[in-house]
All heavy atoms as an XYZ file, in Angstrom:
865
protein
N     102.829     83.891     55.426
C     104.137     84.499     55.398
C     104.960     84.159     56.676
O     106.072     83.878     56.626
C     104.044     86.039     55.184
C     105.348     86.738     55.233
S     105.271     88.367     54.585
C     104.976     89.249     56.123
N     104.267     84.189     57.789
C     104.955     84.000     59.108
C     104.742     82.607     59.624
O     105.257     82.282     60.708
C     104.520     85.066     60.079
C     104.531     86.484     59.568
C     103.957     87.441     60.600
C     105.942     86.914     59.261
N     104.000     81.805     58.985
C     103.591     80.520     59.510
C     104.722     79.451     59.479
O     104.684     78.565     60.252
C     102.356     79.950     58.752
C     101.219     80.857     58.738
C     101.202     81.912     57.669
O     101.954     81.739     56.631
O     100.548     82.903     57.853
N     105.649     79.633     58.634
C     106.669     78.604     58.410
C     107.539     78.319     59.602
O     107.741     77.160     59.994
C     107.599     78.979     57.236
C     106.824     79.022     55.889
O     105.681     78.515     55.839
O     107.321     79.715     55.026
N     108.022     79.313     60.259
C     108.846     79.183     61.446
C     108.979     80.529     62.175
O     108.322     81.494     61.773
C     110.233     78.610     61.109
C     110.890     79.326     59.933
C     111.683     80.445     60.111
C     110.753     78.899     58.622
C     112.308     81.090     59.062
C     111.345     79.526     57.561
C     112.125     80.645     57.760
O     112.755     81.243     56.740
N     109.781     80.554     63.202
C     109.875     81.728     64.008
C     110.200     82.970     63.155
O     111.072     82.919     62.288
C     110.961     81.532     65.061
C     111.068     82.684     66.001
O     110.012     83.289     66.396
O     112.194     83.071     66.417
N     109.481     84.044     63.384
C     109.584     85.208     62.560
C     111.018     85.847     62.574
O     111.499     86.297     61.549
C     108.578     86.293     63.027
C     108.488     87.439     62.035
C     108.857     86.789     64.430
C     107.366     88.397     62.348
N     111.714     85.647     63.699
C     113.053     86.253     63.840
C     114.160     85.345     63.108
O     115.305     85.769     62.936
C     113.440     86.453     65.228
C     112.722     87.599     65.802
C     111.560     87.426     66.539
C     113.152     88.920     65.611
C     110.841     88.546     67.033
C     112.428     90.000     66.051
C     111.287     89.785     66.801
O     110.601     90.902     67.241
N     113.768     84.170     62.598
C     114.608     83.342     61.865
C     114.531     83.738     60.406
O     115.419     83.309     59.655
C     114.272     81.838     62.065
C     114.578     81.318     63.461
C     114.186     79.865     63.629
O     113.990     79.171     62.587
O     114.096     79.441     64.749
N     113.572     84.478     59.943
C     113.425     84.881     58.561
C     114.378     85.989     58.249
O     114.608     86.894     59.052
C     112.021     85.307     58.247
C     111.006     84.192     58.149
C     109.759     84.767     57.575
C     108.762     83.626     57.324
N     108.889     83.132     55.956
N     114.946     85.946     57.083
C     115.833     86.997     56.640
C     115.065     88.133     55.992
O     113.873     87.924     55.647
C     116.900     86.482     55.623
O     116.226     86.099     54.397
N     115.595     89.270     55.846
C     114.963     90.370     55.121
C     114.513     90.014     53.697
O     113.363     90.226     53.298
C     115.841     91.590     55.067
C     116.018     92.191     56.445
O     115.409     91.786     57.408
N     116.906     93.168     56.617
N     115.334     89.341     52.934
C     114.934     88.859     51.608
C     113.701     87.933     51.731
O     112.852     87.974     50.834
C     116.190     88.170     51.003
C     117.315     88.897     51.655
C     116.818     89.105     53.109
N     113.636     87.061     52.695
C     112.474     86.224     52.873
C     111.229     87.027     53.011
O     110.182     86.615     52.436
C     112.634     85.317     54.141
C     113.672     84.242     54.010
O     114.027     83.867     52.912
O     114.146     83.789     55.072
N     111.216     88.122     53.755
C     110.077     88.922     53.869
C     109.666     89.598     52.531
O     108.538     89.673     52.213
C     110.295     90.003     54.944
C     110.146     89.541     56.339
C     111.268     89.390     57.194
C     108.905     89.190     56.840
C     111.057     88.949     58.505
C     108.767     88.703     58.120
C     109.841     88.600     58.959
N     110.700     90.076     51.809
C     110.428     90.759     50.551
C     109.837     89.764     49.577
O     108.886     90.082     48.845
C     111.712     91.363     49.946
C     111.466     91.945     48.585
C     112.270     92.450     50.873
N     110.330     88.545     49.532
C     109.798     87.485     48.640
C     108.349     87.193     48.975
O     107.453     87.118     48.112
C     110.693     86.233     48.671
C     112.057     86.479     47.978
C     109.952     85.056     48.046
C     113.038     85.383     48.278
N     108.063     87.019     50.302
C     106.702     86.740     50.750
C     105.782     87.882     50.425
O     104.621     87.719     49.972
C     106.707     86.428     52.243
N     106.217     89.123     50.613
C     105.435     90.306     50.292
C     105.105     90.369     48.823
O     103.968     90.720     48.387
C     106.052     91.606     50.792
C     105.983     91.863     52.261
C     106.843     93.079     52.675
C     104.490     92.138     52.682
N     106.164     90.084     47.980
C     105.892     90.112     46.577
C     104.849     89.129     46.129
O     103.980     89.417     45.286
N     104.922     87.925     46.717
C     103.958     86.880     46.347
C     102.539     87.279     46.765
O     101.574     87.162     46.105
C     104.323     85.536     46.946
C     105.520     84.916     46.269
C     105.961     83.669     46.956
C     107.175     83.010     46.293
N     107.574     81.837     46.986
N     102.476     87.877     47.986
C     101.206     88.291     48.519
C     100.666     89.465     47.685
O      99.431     89.553     47.386
C     101.326     88.681     50.012
C     100.003     88.872     50.665
C     100.081     89.055     52.144
N     100.515     87.830     52.714
C     100.754     87.707     54.045
N     100.588     88.731     54.866
N     101.088     86.567     54.535
N     101.538     90.375     47.283
C     101.141     91.499     46.436
C     100.492     91.034     45.157
O      99.464     91.513     44.713
C     102.279     92.433     46.121
C     101.941     93.538     45.217
C     101.241     94.677     45.654
C     102.104     93.472     43.814
C     100.735     95.629     44.778
C     101.745     94.445     43.002
C     101.047     95.502     43.404
N     101.130     90.034     44.582
C     100.528     89.400     43.343
C      99.106     88.974     43.583
O      98.231     89.211     42.705
C     101.387     88.300     42.871
C     100.932     87.661     41.567
C     101.769     86.476     41.150
N     101.306     85.896     39.912
C     100.456     84.950     39.800
N      99.884     84.403     40.866
N     100.071     84.545     38.578
N      98.869     88.271     44.683
C      97.549     87.805     44.959
C      96.534     88.985     45.092
O      95.385     88.935     44.584
C      97.514     86.951     46.278
C      98.289     85.703     46.162
O      98.485     85.201     45.067
O      98.720     85.179     47.256
N      96.965     89.991     45.750
C      96.114     91.230     45.888
C      95.845     91.868     44.536
O      94.773     92.330     44.233
C      96.753     92.219     46.870
C      96.430     91.940     48.306
C      97.061     90.936     49.037
C      95.482     92.736     49.032
C      96.798     90.737     50.375
C      95.216     92.533     50.317
C      95.845     91.510     51.008
O      95.523     91.264     52.323
N      96.939     91.928     43.727
C      96.772     92.559     42.387
C      95.771     91.800     41.541
O      94.908     92.380     40.872
C      98.123     92.621     41.679
C      98.007     93.168     40.251
C      99.338     93.145     39.529
N      99.940     91.906     39.366
C      99.587     90.975     38.423
N      98.562     91.193     37.592
N     100.185     89.831     38.363
N      95.882     90.488     41.583
C      94.943     89.628     40.826
C      93.522     89.745     41.363
O      92.601     89.793     40.587
C      95.444     88.180     40.849
C      96.749     87.917     40.070
C      97.224     86.476     40.285
C      96.619     88.228     38.606
N      93.415     89.823     42.630
C      92.064     90.014     43.242
C      91.479     91.310     42.800
O      90.225     91.483     42.656
C      92.125     89.988     44.790
C      90.776     90.030     45.399
C      90.870     89.939     46.935
C      89.427     90.014     47.472
N      89.448     89.942     48.886
N      92.319     92.341     42.591
C      91.877     93.637     42.124
C      91.627     93.639     40.574
O      91.216     94.681     40.001
C      92.916     94.781     42.412
O      93.081     94.864     43.803
N      91.880     92.524     39.992
C      91.668     92.332     38.575
C      92.468     93.360     37.694
O      91.893     93.958     36.767
C      90.184     92.326     38.168
C      89.397     91.245     38.808
C      88.022     91.162     38.221
N      87.274     90.088     38.834
C      87.368     88.785     38.465
N      88.243     88.427     37.564
N      86.578     87.836     39.010
N      93.676     93.508     38.063
C      94.589     94.435     37.358
C      95.806     93.680     36.818
O      96.284     92.804     37.363
C      95.051     95.568     38.316
C      93.924     96.421     38.769
S      94.575     97.783     39.837
C      95.333     98.836     38.646
N      96.166     94.118     35.612
C      97.382     93.597     35.040
C      98.650     94.326     35.637
O      98.514     95.368     36.161
C      97.399     93.764     33.461
O      97.446     95.188     33.140
C      96.153     93.109     32.840
N      99.762     93.703     35.351
C     100.981     94.365     35.819
C     101.162     95.745     35.060
O     101.559     96.707     35.658
C     102.194     93.506     35.555
C     102.340     92.304     36.423
C     103.447     91.406     36.154
O     104.007     91.370     35.053
N     103.859     90.587     37.150
N     100.763     95.739     33.814
C     100.873     96.992     33.031
C      99.966     98.077     33.606
O     100.353     99.251     33.740
C     100.558     96.682     31.590
C     100.753     97.921     30.701
C     100.517     97.675     29.272
C     100.836     99.027     28.517
N     100.359     98.980     27.160
N      98.708     97.702     33.969
C      97.794     98.678     34.576
C      98.377     99.224     35.910
O      98.323    100.444     36.117
C      96.431     98.062     34.774
C      95.680     97.740     33.475
C      94.446     96.920     33.735
O      94.398     96.091     34.700
O      93.519     97.020     32.864
N      98.872     98.349     36.749
C      99.434     98.791     37.989
C     100.664     99.691     37.693
O     100.826    100.720     38.375
C      99.793     97.615     38.886
C     100.595     98.070     40.095
C      98.576     96.803     39.293
N     101.481     99.287     36.730
C     102.647    100.057     36.388
C     102.257    101.501     36.009
O     102.882    102.461     36.496
C     103.356     99.377     35.210
O     104.336    100.236     34.732
N     101.242    101.651     35.210
C     100.837    102.953     34.710
C     100.292    103.817     35.890
O     100.564    105.010     36.006
C      99.805    102.830     33.621
C     100.362    102.300     32.314
C      99.313    101.880     31.336
O      98.103    101.878     31.643
O      99.733    101.502     30.240
N      99.537    103.197     36.743
C      98.905    103.923     37.861
C      99.890    104.305     39.012
O      99.837    105.324     39.609
C      97.728    103.206     38.499
C      96.581    103.209     37.619
C      95.253    102.690     38.339
O      95.233    102.696     39.567
N      94.296    102.327     37.605
N     100.880    103.405     39.234
C     101.859    103.575     40.270
C     103.106    104.305     39.863
O     103.808    104.802     40.696
C     102.208    102.214     40.898
N     103.295    104.424     38.573
C     104.564    105.083     38.147
C     105.759    104.188     38.366
O     106.838    104.681     38.612
N     105.558    102.890     38.340
C     106.650    101.903     38.594
C     106.696    101.041     37.321
O     105.694    100.716     36.777
C     106.289    101.060     39.841
C     107.349     99.934     40.045
C     106.201    101.929     41.075
N     107.884    100.660     36.965
C     108.009     99.914     35.734
C     107.430     98.482     35.871
O     107.392     97.908     36.962
C     109.520     99.719     35.364
O     110.193     98.860     36.230
N     107.026     97.945     34.735
C     106.515     96.547     34.739
C     107.603     95.620     35.211
O     107.323     94.666     35.924
C     105.969     96.164     33.335
C     105.620     94.662     33.289
C     104.797     97.050     32.945
N     108.795     95.891     34.825
C     109.994     95.036     35.192
C     110.062     94.990     36.698
O     110.298     93.883     37.294
C     111.250     95.621     34.568
C     112.442     94.813     34.999
C     112.846     93.651     34.481
C     113.282     95.390     36.055
C     113.954     92.948     34.962
C     114.359     94.684     36.547
C     114.727     93.475     35.965
N     109.907     96.145     37.364
C     110.006     96.196     38.859
C     108.884     95.348     39.457
O     109.129     94.624     40.430
C     109.951     97.663     39.376
O     111.068     98.324     38.859
C     109.934     97.707     40.860
N     107.682     95.504     38.942
C     106.523     94.744     39.431
C     106.778     93.267     39.288
O     106.593     92.446     40.271
C     105.224     95.212     38.853
C     104.936     96.658     39.195
C     104.040     94.336     39.226
C     103.844     97.295     38.438
N     107.204     92.856     38.087
C     107.449     91.448     37.804
C     108.491     90.892     38.727
O     108.377     89.822     39.283
C     107.796     91.294     36.341
C     107.892     89.811     35.938
C     108.148     89.693     34.431
N     107.038     90.234     33.693
C     107.187     91.217     32.792
N     108.353     91.611     32.449
N     106.161     91.682     32.110
N     109.587     91.648     38.906
C     110.676     91.152     39.785
C     110.220     91.097     41.205
O     110.605     90.113     41.911
C     111.835     92.169     39.625
N     109.418     91.997     41.684
C     108.916     91.972     42.984
C     107.980     90.760     43.240
O     108.088     90.030     44.230
C     108.145     93.289     43.349
C     107.517     93.368     44.725
C     108.259     93.074     45.769
C     106.195     93.821     44.803
C     107.702     93.187     47.127
C     105.639     93.977     46.087
C     106.367     93.613     47.219
N     107.112     90.510     42.307
C     106.162     89.428     42.400
C     106.802     88.049     42.367
O     106.305     87.121     42.900
C     105.066     89.569     41.373
C     104.119     90.687     41.620
C     102.947     90.776     40.672
O     102.954     89.978     39.612
O     102.097     91.590     40.845
N     107.915     87.970     41.638
C     108.537     86.692     41.483
C     109.722     86.471     42.414
O     110.353     85.436     42.392
C     109.127     86.523     40.040
O     110.030     87.544     39.747
C     107.975     86.480     38.995
N     109.954     87.402     43.328
C     110.974     87.277     44.334
C     112.417     87.578     43.877
O     113.333     87.271     44.580
N     112.512     88.288     42.755
C     113.855     88.644     42.316
C     114.247     89.993     42.692
O     115.415     90.381     42.525
C     113.909     88.484     40.727
C     113.835     87.015     40.283
C     113.839     86.876     38.821
N     112.559     87.512     38.373
C     112.373     88.059     37.189
N     113.328     88.068     36.317
N     111.265     88.592     36.872
N     113.327     90.826     43.168
C     113.610     92.157     43.566
C     113.794     92.235     45.077
O     112.840     92.039     45.784
C     112.560     93.164     43.130
N     114.989     92.408     45.565
C     115.261     92.429     47.029
C     115.355     93.831     47.587
O     115.602     94.037     48.746
C     116.579     91.716     47.289
C     116.492     90.204     47.016
S     115.205     89.464     47.969
C     114.634     88.223     46.841
N     115.252     94.839     46.693
C     115.462     96.224     47.119
C     114.371     97.169     46.686
O     114.613     98.280     46.388
C     116.817     96.710     46.639
C     116.905     96.711     45.080
O     115.996     96.197     44.425
N     117.924     97.298     44.537
N     113.175     96.709     46.696
C     112.005     97.555     46.350
C     111.943     98.665     47.423
O     112.071     98.347     48.631
C     110.663     96.825     46.237
C     109.591     97.751     45.691
C     110.286     96.102     47.517
C     108.376     97.044     45.170
N     111.750     99.900     47.025
C     111.719    100.988     47.980
C     110.330    101.041     48.629
O     109.344    100.597     48.086
C     111.955    102.342     47.289
O     110.832    102.582     46.370
C     113.282    102.392     46.477
N     110.362    101.674     49.802
C     109.055    101.821     50.513
C     108.115    102.731     49.680
O     106.896    102.446     49.663
C     109.322    102.480     51.882
C     108.095    102.589     52.742
S     107.241    101.048     53.150
C     108.172    100.542     54.521
N     108.653    103.671     49.022
C     107.913    104.595     48.214
C     107.179    103.811     47.034
O     105.981    103.983     46.819
C     108.783    105.687     47.630
O     107.963    106.553     46.855
N     107.904    102.923     46.434
C     107.327    102.093     45.375
C     106.312    101.132     45.909
O     105.229    100.960     45.304
C     108.402    101.335     44.610
C     109.131    102.140     43.625
O     108.810    103.247     43.320
N     110.219    101.561     43.085
N     106.543    100.608     47.108
C     105.610     99.669     47.713
C     104.304    100.377     48.040
O     103.185     99.902     47.764
C     106.209     99.033     48.952
C     105.363     98.016     49.638
C     105.008     96.825     48.989
C     104.865     98.237     50.933
C     104.220     95.902     49.626
C     104.034     97.297     51.504
C     103.703     96.098     50.903
N     104.412    101.604     48.551
C     103.218    102.394     48.882
C     102.468    102.693     47.569
O     101.195    102.614     47.482
C     103.570    103.631     49.668
C     104.057    103.232     51.069
C     102.367    104.587     49.752
C     104.694    104.378     51.864
N     103.196    103.084     46.527
C     102.541    103.436     45.257
C     101.833    102.192     44.665
O     100.755    102.303     44.120
C     103.585    103.890     44.248
N     102.432    101.030     44.833
C     101.769     99.751     44.362
C     100.504     99.486     45.122
O      99.492     99.157     44.531
C     102.785     98.589     44.462
C     103.951     98.647     43.521
C     104.945     97.480     43.853
C     103.554     98.619     42.078
N     100.548     99.600     46.452
C      99.325     99.400     47.213
C      98.225    100.385     46.856
O      97.063    100.057     46.749
C      99.639     99.567     48.711
C     100.477     98.414     49.356
C     100.667     98.732     50.862
C      99.699     97.064     49.206
N      98.634    101.690     46.640
C      97.677    102.679     46.209
C      97.083    102.323     44.882
O      95.850    102.451     44.688
C      98.411    104.063     46.171
C      97.403    105.185     45.877
C      98.259    106.539     45.738
N      99.113    106.817     46.816
C      98.718    107.479     47.937
N      97.492    107.932     48.086
N      99.585    107.733     48.882
N      97.874    101.871     43.950
C      97.349    101.537     42.628
C      96.314    100.383     42.643
O      95.353    100.477     41.858
C      98.561    101.191     41.705
N      96.495     99.419     43.504
C      95.544     98.291     43.508
C      94.372     98.507     44.490
O      93.564     97.652     44.612
C      96.271     96.974     43.725
C      96.897     96.946     45.204
C      97.289     96.631     42.693
C      97.423     95.576     45.623
N      94.381     99.647     45.164
C      93.319    100.005     46.030
C      93.408     99.365     47.400
O      92.354     99.216     48.113
N      94.605     99.071     47.890
C      94.754     98.526     49.188
C      95.678     99.409     50.074
O      96.370     98.813     50.967
C      95.303     97.105     49.133
C      94.267     96.084     48.732
C      94.060     95.732     47.381
C      93.408     95.546     49.697
C      93.083     94.793     47.007
C      92.404     94.595     49.343
C      92.291     94.256     47.986
O      91.301     93.371     47.672
N      95.674    100.653     49.880
C      96.599    101.539     50.654
C      96.302    101.471     52.170
O      97.241    101.550     52.963
C      96.454    102.980     50.147
C      97.377    103.957     50.792
C      98.884    103.580     50.549
C      97.204    105.379     50.267
N      95.070    101.260     52.534
C      94.776    101.200     53.998
C      95.499    100.049     54.682
O      95.664    100.111     55.893
C      93.273    101.088     54.221
C      92.654     99.771     53.731
C      92.267     99.717     52.263
O      92.492    100.669     51.564
O      91.872     98.648     51.921
N      95.950     99.050     53.969
C      96.685     97.963     54.556
C      98.000     98.362     55.103
O      98.616     97.659     55.912
C      96.802     96.807     53.568
C      95.511     96.201     53.158
C      94.625     95.691     54.256
O      95.134     94.987     55.150
O      93.387     95.939     54.323
N      98.572     99.458     54.596
C      99.852     99.924     55.082
C      99.833    100.166     56.614
O     100.848    100.068     57.314
C     100.347    101.199     54.296
C     101.848    101.424     54.431
C      99.637    102.441     54.727
C     102.640    100.502     53.579
N      98.702    100.591     57.121
C      98.528    100.813     58.573
C      98.852     99.596     59.411
O      99.307     99.737     60.524
C      97.067    101.281     58.838
C      96.789    101.584     60.268
C      97.362    102.891     60.786
O      97.785    103.755     59.943
O      97.442    103.064     62.026
N      98.643     98.451     58.870
C      98.914     97.224     59.570
C     100.397     96.897     59.761
O     100.776     96.056     60.608
C      98.236     96.003     58.880
C      96.733     96.128     58.953
C      96.083     94.938     58.199
C      94.543     95.131     58.254
N      93.872     94.114     57.403
N     101.227     97.511     58.940
C     102.665     97.301     59.059
C     103.242     97.854     60.373
O     104.086     97.186     60.959
C     103.423     97.969     57.917
C     103.324     97.239     56.614
C     104.043     98.085     55.530
C     103.994     95.893     56.648
N     102.783     98.985     60.820
C     103.259     99.558     61.991
C     102.126    100.370     62.632
O     102.050    101.576     62.481
C     104.457    100.520     61.711
C     105.405    100.863     62.848
C     106.004     99.565     63.395
C     106.478    101.760     62.312
N     101.215     99.696     63.361
C     100.041    100.369     63.884
C     100.458    101.328     65.006
O     101.537    101.189     65.590
C      99.188     99.228     64.407
C     100.125     98.098     64.604
C     101.257     98.238     63.622
N      99.595    102.299     65.296
C      99.874    103.204     66.421
C     100.076    102.426     67.755
O      99.342    101.490     67.944
C      98.651    104.144     66.484
C      97.996    103.972     65.166
C      98.300    102.632     64.655
N     100.891    102.944     68.533
C     101.076    102.333     69.904
C      99.896    102.603     70.749
O      99.322    103.652     70.682
C     102.333    102.884     70.570
C     103.676    102.501     70.007
C     104.816    103.279     70.661
C     103.912    100.988     70.207
N      99.481    101.594     71.565
C      98.374    101.898     72.499
C      98.795    102.802     73.598
O     100.009    102.991     73.869
C      98.114    100.487     73.044
C      99.327     99.724     72.902
C     100.014    100.284     71.654
N      97.876    103.510     74.171
C      98.190    104.414     75.261
C      98.656    103.631     76.475
O      98.055    102.595     76.844
C      96.920    105.277     75.651
C      96.543    106.203     74.483
C      97.226    106.110     76.908
C      95.316    106.965     74.657
N      99.703    104.129     77.155
C     100.206    103.489     78.290
C      99.160    103.494     79.440
O      98.618    104.542     79.717
C     101.521    104.247     78.737
C     102.086    103.678     79.965
O     101.825    102.570     80.308
O     102.931    104.424     80.616
N      98.893    102.363     80.040
C      97.835    102.341     81.051
C      98.039    103.324     82.242
O      97.155    103.931     82.771
C      97.848    100.899     81.589
C      98.450    100.114     80.465
C      99.406    101.035     79.779
N      99.310    103.496     82.588
C      99.621    104.475     83.689
C      99.312    105.902     83.278
O      98.729    106.670     84.019
C     101.072    104.287     84.096
C     101.315    103.020     84.830
C     102.772    102.812     85.241
O     103.653    103.585     84.822
N     103.052    101.838     86.119
N      99.642    106.217     82.027
C      99.380    107.586     81.547
C      97.813    107.777     81.417
O      97.346    108.801     81.776
C      99.962    107.759     80.095
C      99.705    109.098     79.449
C     100.236    110.279     80.281
C     100.342    109.139     78.073
N      97.128    106.754     80.965
C      95.646    106.820     80.925
C      95.042    107.041     82.293
O      94.094    107.866     82.416
C      95.134    105.491     80.281
C      93.633    105.440     79.953
C      93.230    106.597     79.044
C      93.235    104.101     79.407
N      95.614    106.353     83.265
C      95.055    106.567     84.644
C      95.295    108.012     85.138
O      94.447    108.611     85.729
C      95.778    105.533     85.529
C      95.268    105.462     86.999
C      93.758    105.060     87.027
C      96.095    104.510     87.805
N      96.501    108.551     84.858
C      96.805    109.926     85.215
C      95.819    110.890     84.499
O      95.347    111.851     85.129
C      98.249    110.257     84.874
C      99.225    109.725     85.790
C     100.664    110.120     85.327
C     101.744    109.483     86.204
N     103.081    109.856     85.803
N      95.567    110.655     83.233
C      94.679    111.535     82.521
C      93.202    111.429     83.037
O      92.537    112.435     83.163
C      94.650    111.163     81.018
C      95.978    111.465     80.245
C      95.808    110.893     78.842
C      96.188    112.959     80.182
N      92.819    110.258     83.426
C      91.525    110.083     84.016
C      91.378    110.808     85.319
O      90.388    111.346     85.694
C      91.138    108.637     84.155
C      90.875    107.964     82.893
C      90.725    106.405     82.999
O      91.081    105.830     83.980
N      90.172    105.798     81.935
N      92.428    110.825     86.200
C      92.427    111.492     87.456
C      92.310    112.981     87.273
O      91.796    113.673     88.105
C      93.718    111.186     88.264
C      93.731    109.731     88.837
C      94.942    109.470     89.605
C      94.953    108.069     90.228
N      96.195    107.779     90.978
N      92.869    113.518     86.218
C      92.854    114.973     85.938
C      91.552    115.449     85.326
O      91.268    116.633     85.443
C      94.018    115.365     85.007
C      95.375    115.280     85.709
C      96.483    115.740     84.769
C      97.799    115.635     85.416
N      98.890    116.118     84.546
N      90.752    114.575     84.817
C      89.538    114.991     84.177
C      88.518    115.336     85.239
O      88.448    114.681     86.296
C      88.962    113.949     83.198
O      88.606    112.809     83.974
N      87.696    116.387     85.052
C      86.739    116.768     86.054
C      85.684    115.717     86.260
O      85.232    114.979     85.343
C      86.114    118.033     85.502
C      86.395    117.983     84.031
C      87.611    117.230     83.833
N      85.226    115.578     87.469
C      84.206    114.624     87.899
C      82.803    115.148     87.533
O      81.881    114.398     87.191
C      84.239    114.254     89.305
C      85.575    113.725     89.767
C      85.960    112.419     89.045
C      87.241    111.922     89.508
N      88.118    111.495     88.534
N      82.629    116.506     87.609
C      81.397    117.095     87.247
C      81.712    118.566     86.874
O      82.709    119.110     87.168
C      80.368    117.029     88.393
C      80.829    117.717     89.597
C      79.779    117.529     90.743
N      80.284    118.144     91.931
C      79.649    118.112     93.048
N      78.464    117.606     93.123
N      80.151    118.669     94.085
N      80.731    119.161     86.239
C      80.878    120.543     85.794
C      79.805    121.386     86.446
O      78.568    121.001     86.416
C      80.760    120.660     84.252
C      80.790    122.101     83.814
C      81.861    119.807     83.596
N      80.169    122.502     87.023
C      79.188    123.435     87.639
C      79.238    124.726     86.813
O      80.341    125.265     86.474
C      79.468    123.707     89.102
C      79.327    122.551     89.990
C      79.498    123.027     91.403
N      79.316    121.831     92.241
C      79.532    121.850     93.554
N      79.999    122.948     94.115
N      79.391    120.783     94.261
N      78.103    125.276     86.505
C      78.026    126.527     85.838
C      77.704    127.603     86.882
O      76.865    127.378     87.764
C      76.949    126.557     84.735
C      77.313    125.548     83.643
N      78.273    125.850     82.729
C      76.830    124.354     83.328
C      78.390    124.807     81.829
N      77.464    123.892     82.194
N      78.323    128.780     86.771
C      77.995    129.867     87.680
C      76.633    130.405     87.568
O      75.973    130.272     86.463
N      76.094    130.979     88.648
C      74.771    131.527     88.572
C      74.729    132.916     88.056
O      75.511    133.689     88.050
C      74.177    131.566     89.989
C      73.934    130.164     90.502
C      73.292    130.200     91.865
C      73.052    128.798     92.392
N      72.357    128.826     93.636
């Protein structure tokens, strides 16, 4: 999807088209028909077909999540926007505040 050229040169429709093609590959790997995905996701077969063929430029995030859930790849949504790493300076401050040892009273 991103190999062709600089990512910032791609338009939003380019990304949707690439995601639709990639979704088709995942659906086929899951051995599911468009109709089966449609029934499980609550999305029309027309929408799925348009998404997979690059004709749907306005698929909603909700529908995209439903499609991933239907084919068993919902965990991949985490890769779209992973959690930010902890700031190294904040981590250093937290480590300084943590006790070096613990003493129990007698």
